[in-house]
N, C-alpha and C positions, 0 to 999 in steps of 0.2 A: 476595696475590703468594702463592707456596707458598713450603716453605721450604728450597726450593731454589735456584730463580731469589733468596731471600735471604741464600742462602750465598757463594753467586759474587757476588751484589751486593759484599756486607762480604767476600771475600775473596780476589776473583776464583776461578782455579779448582784454586788452593793448597790443598784442605781434604779430610780424609778425616768427612769427618759422613757419617754412613747411618742410613735410618730401619728403624730394624725393629717393623712393629708400626707405634703410636703413638709410640713412646719417639724420644727423635732423640738421640744419642752421636756421639761424633771429638772428631778433635784440628781446628784450624785453625793458621796462623799469623795474627799483628797487629802493626804493626810491629814485625816480625821477630822476636816470639816467641810462640812453639808456645801454646796454648790451649786450657781443656777446653771444647767445646759442650753440654752438657745439654738437651734441653726436649720439650717437643711439638708434634707438627704431628697436620694436618686438626683444630682445635677440637675436640681429643677432651676429653672428661670424663674428669676425672682420680680413678681410683678406688683401692683399696687397691694391687693389681698394681703399676699405672702407678707410683704413689709410693713403690714401696720399690722398684722401677729404676732411677726416679730417683738416692731417694740409692745406693743400688751403687755407681749409675756416680760421683759427687760422693767417696764413699769409696776406693774404687778410684785416683781420681784423687790423693788427700790422700797415700794408699798408697805408689803405683807413680810418683808424680811431685810432691814436697813442692814448693810456692809455684808451681803452675802457675799462672795465672788459671783460674778459673772462671764462663764467659758460661752465661746462660740464657737458651732462645731459647724463650720459648712463646708454642703459640696452641693456649686452652684457651676449654673455657664453661664449667670451674670442677670442682665438683664434683662425681664420678660419683656419683647420688642412687638407691642400688639397697639394695635389703633386706638381698643378699649384701655387696655391702663395707660397709652399716653392722654386718653381724653381725662382720666381720672383722677390726672397729675403723678406719674409714679417718680418726675421729678422729686414733687415734694412729702407723697409717702416715702421715700428713700431717704430724706434728707430729715424728715421727721425719726427713721430709726434711728442715722448717723448721731441725733438730738441726745436720744435716749439714751443711748449709748457712750457718749460723752459725759453726762451728766447723773449715766451711775457709776464709770470712772472716776468723778471730782468728785462723786456722795461717796468713796471709797467702797463700794462692790467691785 
């Protein structure tokens, strides 16, 4: 099932989820409540840049929409294993993403 079919099955046509490369982001309505959606598509491998882009969406949600639930829709094959990403610090980017998600959870998202 592709992300568009999944989003339609979950939210109907009333969602604003977009794809930007392998990054999914946007909003949807679930049980009459607006939620933020962030994730990946196309069985993407998550590298340094994609992890930071996901973290950016989570941080923006916390800054602009306090308390808005965050739904992660992840279609991934795992961490991107490239020397370039390792040199840039993929482990730190993934840890940063995890910390952002944890902070959002602790702030009631």
